[in-house]
C-alpha positions as CSV (number, residue, x, y, z in Angstrom):
1,M,128.0,90.0,133.6
2,N,125.5,89.8,130.7
3,D,127.0,87.6,127.4
4,A,123.3,87.9,125.6
5,P,124.2,88.6,121.9
6,P,123.4,92.4,120.5
7,L,119.9,93.3,120.3
8,V,119.0,95.3,116.7
9,V,115.6,96.8,116.8
10,V,114.2,96.9,113.2
11,A,111.4,99.3,112.5
12,A,108.7,98.5,109.8
13,G,105.4,100.3,108.8
14,G,102.7,97.0,108.3
15,T,102.9,96.7,104.4
16,G,104.6,94.4,102.5
17,G,106.8,96.8,100.7
18,H,108.4,97.3,104.4
19,L,108.1,94.3,106.2
20,F,109.7,92.1,103.1
21,P,113.3,94.0,103.2
22,A,113.1,94.0,107.0
23,Q,112.5,90.3,107.1
24,A,115.5,89.7,104.7
25,L,117.9,91.7,107.0
26,S,116.4,90.3,109.9
27,A,117.2,86.7,108.7
28,A,120.7,87.7,107.2
29,L,121.6,89.3,111.0
30,A,120.0,86.1,113.0
31,R,122.4,84.3,110.8
32,R,125.3,86.2,112.3
33,G,123.7,85.4,115.8
34,L,122.1,89.0,116.6
35,I,119.3,88.9,117.8
36,V,116.3,91.2,116.6
37,D,113.1,92.5,117.3
38,L,110.6,94.2,115.4
39,A,108.8,97.5,116.3
40,T,105.5,98.0,113.5
41,D,102.1,99.0,113.6
42,E,98.9,96.4,113.9
43,R,98.9,95.6,110.3
44,A,101.5,93.4,110.2
45,T,99.6,91.2,112.1
46,R,98.3,90.3,108.8
47,Y,101.5,88.6,107.3
48,G,101.4,85.9,109.9
49,S,104.7,84.9,112.3
50,E,107.3,84.1,109.7
51,F,109.1,87.6,110.8
52,P,112.7,85.8,112.1
53,A,112.3,88.3,115.4
54,R,112.4,87.4,119.0
55,A,109.2,89.5,120.0
56,T,107.4,92.0,118.0
57,H,106.5,95.2,119.8
58,I,103.4,97.3,118.6
59,I,104.0,101.0,118.9
60,P,101.2,103.2,118.2
61,S,101.3,105.5,114.9
62,A,99.5,107.3,112.3
63,T,99.9,108.8,109.1
64,L,100.0,112.4,108.2
65,R,97.5,113.8,106.1
66,A,97.3,117.5,105.4
67,G,94.3,119.8,105.1
68,D,92.4,118.8,108.0
69,P,93.9,120.3,111.3
70,F,92.1,118.0,113.6
71,A,93.4,114.5,111.7
72,V,96.7,116.3,111.8
73,A,96.6,116.8,115.6
74,Q,95.3,113.4,116.2
75,T,98.3,112.0,114.2
76,L,101.0,114.2,116.0
77,A,99.3,113.0,119.4
78,A,99.7,109.2,118.4
79,L,103.1,109.7,117.0
80,G,103.8,111.5,120.6
81,R,102.6,108.2,122.3
82,G,104.6,106.1,120.4
83,T,107.9,107.8,120.6
84,A,106.9,107.9,124.6
85,M,106.8,104.1,124.8
86,A,109.2,103.2,122.3
87,V,111.7,105.4,124.6
88,K,110.5,103.5,127.5
89,L,110.9,100.1,126.0
90,F,114.6,100.8,124.7
91,A,115.1,101.9,128.3
92,R,114.7,98.5,129.3
93,L,115.7,96.7,126.0
94,R,118.8,98.6,125.7
95,P,119.4,97.5,121.7
96,A,122.9,98.2,119.7
97,V,121.0,99.8,116.9
98,V,117.9,100.4,115.4
99,I,116.8,100.5,111.5
100,G,113.6,101.9,110.5
101,F,112.4,100.9,107.2
102,G,110.3,103.6,106.3
103,G,106.4,104.4,106.7
104,Y,104.8,106.6,109.8
105,P,105.2,103.3,112.0
106,T,108.9,103.8,112.2
107,I,108.9,107.6,113.3
108,P,108.2,106.6,117.1
109,P,111.2,103.9,117.5
110,V,113.7,106.2,115.3
111,I,112.9,109.3,117.4
112,A,113.0,107.7,120.5
113,A,116.4,105.5,119.6
114,A,117.9,109.1,118.7
115,L,116.8,110.9,121.9
116,R,118.4,108.0,124.2
117,R,121.3,108.1,121.9
118,I,121.3,104.9,120.3
119,P,122.4,104.5,116.8
120,T,120.4,104.7,114.1
121,I,119.9,103.8,110.4
122,I,116.9,104.5,107.8
123,H,116.7,102.1,104.7
124,E,115.0,103.8,101.8
125,Q,113.6,101.0,99.5
126,N,112.1,103.6,96.8
127,G,113.6,105.4,94.1
128,V,112.8,108.4,95.9
129,M,113.0,109.3,99.5
130,G,109.5,109.0,101.2
131,R,107.9,111.4,103.5
132,A,108.6,109.2,107.0
133,N,112.3,109.0,106.0
134,R,112.8,112.6,104.9
135,L,111.6,113.6,107.9
136,L,114.0,111.3,110.0
137,A,116.8,111.9,107.6
138,P,118.5,114.6,109.7
139,F,118.6,112.7,113.3
140,V,119.9,109.2,111.7
141,R,123.7,108.3,111.8
142,A,123.4,106.6,108.5
143,I,120.9,106.3,105.4
144,A,121.1,103.0,103.2
145,T,119.1,103.0,99.6
146,S,117.9,100.6,97.1
147,F,118.7,103.0,94.0
148,P,121.7,105.6,93.4
149,G,120.9,109.1,93.6
150,A,117.7,108.4,95.9
151,L,118.2,111.1,98.4
152,G,118.8,114.0,95.9
153,S,121.1,116.9,95.8
154,G,121.1,117.4,99.6
155,K,125.0,117.6,100.8
156,A,124.3,116.8,104.6
157,I,121.8,114.0,103.6
158,A,123.8,112.4,101.1
159,S,126.9,112.3,103.1
160,K,125.2,109.6,105.3
161,A,124.0,107.5,102.6
162,T,125.6,103.9,101.7
163,H,123.8,102.1,98.5
164,T,123.0,98.8,99.6
165,G,120.3,97.5,97.5
166,N,116.6,96.5,98.7
167,P,116.9,93.4,100.6
168,V,115.3,90.3,99.0
169,R,113.4,87.4,100.7
170,E,115.0,84.1,100.5
171,A,112.3,82.9,97.9
172,V,113.8,85.2,96.1
173,I,117.3,84.5,96.0
174,D,116.0,80.7,95.4
175,A,113.9,82.5,92.6
176,A,117.2,84.2,90.8
177,N,119.0,80.7,90.5
178,V,116.5,80.1,87.9
179,S,118.1,81.1,84.5
180,Y,115.8,83.0,81.8
181,V,115.0,81.2,78.9
182,A,113.2,83.3,76.1
183,P,109.9,81.5,74.9
184,A,109.9,79.0,72.4
185,E,106.3,77.8,71.6
186,A,104.3,78.6,74.9
187,L,104.7,81.9,76.6
188,R,104.3,82.3,80.2
189,L,102.6,85.9,81.2
190,L,102.4,86.6,85.2
191,A,100.3,89.7,85.8
192,F,99.6,91.4,89.6
193,G,99.1,94.5,90.8
194,G,99.2,94.5,94.9
195,S,96.3,95.2,97.0
196,Q,96.0,98.7,95.4
197,G,96.3,97.5,91.9
198,A,95.1,94.4,91.1
199,R,91.7,96.1,90.1
200,I,93.1,97.5,86.8
201,M,94.9,94.6,86.0
202,A,91.5,92.6,86.2
203,D,90.2,95.8,83.9
204,I,93.0,96.3,81.6
205,V,94.8,92.7,80.9
206,P,91.8,90.2,79.8
207,P,90.2,92.9,77.1
208,A,94.0,93.2,76.1
209,I,94.5,89.4,75.5
210,E,91.1,89.4,73.6
211,T,92.3,91.5,70.9
212,L,95.5,89.8,70.2
213,P,95.9,87.1,67.6
214,K,94.5,84.0,67.7
215,E,97.8,82.4,67.3
216,L,99.1,84.3,69.9
217,R,96.4,83.6,72.2
218,E,97.0,80.0,71.7
219,R,100.9,80.1,72.8
220,L,99.6,82.2,76.0
221,V,99.9,80.5,79.8
222,I,99.0,83.2,82.3
223,V,99.2,83.5,86.0
224,Q,97.3,86.6,87.5
225,Q,96.4,87.9,90.3
226,A,92.9,89.2,91.1
227,R,90.8,90.3,93.9
228,D,87.9,88.6,95.0
229,E,85.2,90.0,93.5
230,D,87.2,90.1,90.2
231,V,88.2,86.2,89.8
232,A,85.4,85.1,88.2
233,R,85.0,87.5,85.4
234,V,88.5,87.5,85.0
235,Q,88.7,83.7,84.9
236,A,85.7,83.5,82.4
237,T,87.4,85.7,80.0
238,Y,90.2,83.2,79.7
239,D,88.1,80.0,79.7
240,R,85.9,81.8,76.7
241,L,88.9,82.4,75.1
242,G,90.3,78.8,75.9
243,I,93.5,80.2,77.1
244,H,95.1,78.5,80.2
245,A,94.7,80.4,82.9
246,T,95.4,80.6,86.8
247,V,93.8,83.1,88.6
248,A,93.7,84.0,92.4
249,P,93.3,86.4,95.2
250,F,97.1,85.9,96.5
251,F,99.8,84.0,95.4
252,P,102.2,82.6,98.5
253,G,104.8,81.6,96.0
254,L,104.9,84.5,94.1
255,P,108.9,84.9,93.5
256,A,109.0,81.0,91.8
257,R,106.1,82.1,89.7
258,M,108.2,85.3,88.7
259,A,111.2,82.8,87.6
260,A,108.5,80.7,85.7
261,S,107.1,83.9,83.6
262,H,108.5,84.9,80.6
263,L,107.0,88.6,81.2
264,V,105.4,90.2,83.9
265,V,102.8,93.0,84.1
266,S,102.6,94.7,87.8
267,R,102.4,97.8,89.6
268,A,106.0,99.2,90.6
269,G,106.4,99.2,94.3
270,A,109.3,99.1,95.8
271,S,109.8,95.2,96.6
272,T,108.1,94.2,93.1
273,V,111.1,96.3,91.3
274,A,113.9,94.4,93.6
275,E,112.3,91.3,93.4
276,L,112.6,91.6,89.2
277,A,116.0,93.0,89.3
278,A,117.1,90.1,91.6
279,I,115.3,87.3,89.2
280,G,116.0,89.2,86.1
281,R,112.5,89.0,84.3
282,P,111.2,91.6,81.8
283,A,108.1,93.8,82.7
284,I,105.5,95.8,81.9
285,L,105.5,98.2,84.6
286,V,102.2,100.4,85.3
287,P,103.2,103.1,88.5
288,L,100.3,103.6,91.1
289,P,99.4,107.5,89.9
290,H,98.3,108.9,93.2
291,A,101.0,108.4,95.4
292,L,102.6,111.7,96.6
293,D,106.0,111.1,96.4
294,Q,105.8,109.4,92.7
295,D,107.7,106.8,94.5
296,Q,106.5,103.6,91.5
297,R,106.9,106.0,89.1
298,A,110.6,106.4,90.4
299,N,111.2,102.7,90.8
300,A,109.9,102.1,86.9
301,K,112.4,104.7,86.0
302,V,115.5,102.8,87.1
303,L,114.6,99.5,85.3
304,E,113.1,101.3,82.2
305,Q,116.6,103.1,82.2
306,A,118.1,100.1,82.2
307,G,116.7,98.4,79.3
308,G,114.8,95.9,81.6
309,A,111.1,97.1,81.4
310,I,108.2,99.2,79.6
311,R,106.7,101.8,81.8
312,I,103.1,102.4,80.7
313,E,101.7,105.6,82.8
314,Q,98.0,104.5,84.3
315,T,96.8,107.4,81.5
316,E,98.0,105.3,78.7
317,F,97.4,101.7,80.0
318,T,94.6,100.7,77.8
319,P,94.0,97.4,76.2
320,Q,94.8,98.4,73.1
321,R,98.3,99.4,74.3
322,L,99.0,96.3,76.4
323,A,98.4,94.5,73.4
324,A,100.6,96.0,71.4
325,E,103.5,95.9,73.7
326,I,102.7,92.2,74.2
327,A,102.3,91.4,70.4
328,S,105.6,93.2,70.0
329,L,107.4,91.6,72.6
330,A,106.0,87.9,71.6
331,S,107.7,88.3,68.3
332,A,111.3,89.5,69.1
333,P,112.2,86.7,71.9
334,Q,115.8,87.6,71.4
335,R,114.5,91.2,72.7
336,L,112.9,89.5,76.0
337,A,115.9,88.1,76.7
338,A,117.9,91.0,76.8
339,M,115.3,93.0,78.4
340,A,115.8,90.1,81.3
341,A,119.8,90.4,81.3
342,A,119.2,94.1,81.7
343,A,116.9,93.8,84.6
344,R,119.1,91.4,86.1
345,S,122.1,94.2,85.9
346,C,119.9,96.0,88.5
347,G,119.6,93.6,90.9
348,A,121.3,93.0,94.5
349,P,120.6,89.8,95.7
350,D,123.1,90.6,98.5
351,A,121.6,93.7,99.9
352,A,120.6,91.7,102.8
353,E,124.2,91.1,103.4
354,R,125.5,94.3,102.8
355,L,122.7,96.1,104.8
356,A,123.7,93.9,107.8
357,D,127.3,95.3,107.3
358,L,126.4,98.9,107.4
359,V,124.4,97.8,110.4
360,Q,127.4,96.0,112.4
361,R,129.4,98.9,111.2
362,V,127.3,101.6,112.6
363,A,126.3,100.0,115.9
364,G,130.4,98.8,116.5
365,L,129.4,95.8,116.2
366,A,132.7,93.3,114.9
367,R,131.7,91.5,112.2
């Protein structure tokens, strides 16, 4: 007789946007006494060993890029190999449920689970459903969403939907306990852009700051993420202006730095928006313009419509526009406080627990 706790396999693409909510869910499931394994691709190794999984299984996958028949054939072959590997893996592991967090690396594990009639769930982090999740949606039993309306109007898919919110890490939950205090003297500005967005922040934010009135510049305390090759020039600008600034390519305690800020300037990735909402911080969001699904635009729109953020399209993201927005907000601390409250109203700090409830219901596991 096997008395081992049930196993949940979490499948996530190897980027922070997919892995962070998967990590938060896995921690919630572990607290409930369930075993968690992670199925992912090689990129996940960049995030270290903090993922709370018993084991990590590297499953072959590839991203489908239309237009090149040879590349499409290679991608399909990789996905086929990954699916075959996952089928064999699940025959051995016998998971109670498999949940995918988007990205092409989730396709082989979720399809393999469906083939073996294992209960399946997908979670959509963005305000619009991504391509991998759209492909998987017809085959899964349930779809969890971060934002209402992310699935569109398709009745067959919408009937599977449960709005759970986007799970956030424990560090974010801790940061959410820090109340927002409108700026009085110092104005703390945090700017970051992620791996695909830090360059534009390095190009736009320092010259924007330079155009601000001297009395406002003297109030600024800036924390900015910049790529290795940009750190020196960004720091040099702030040093020349006499601004207290910390510039680095990576900040391990980013949620705490969000909580310490009065205003955030950033891209609008799913995890960033979820964390801004959970912590409750006003933001100027610049969606990544080249994404096929325009997911960051949809994410930013959620906070914008709630009144918690100002959305600036990249074509309009100039030093002059950014300086004007910062100056306007700096002169209206009550508006910043209202934006912080509006952002928090969109947050779901209990999303990991809500998603864990759904996982257990779909798997038929008693709470």
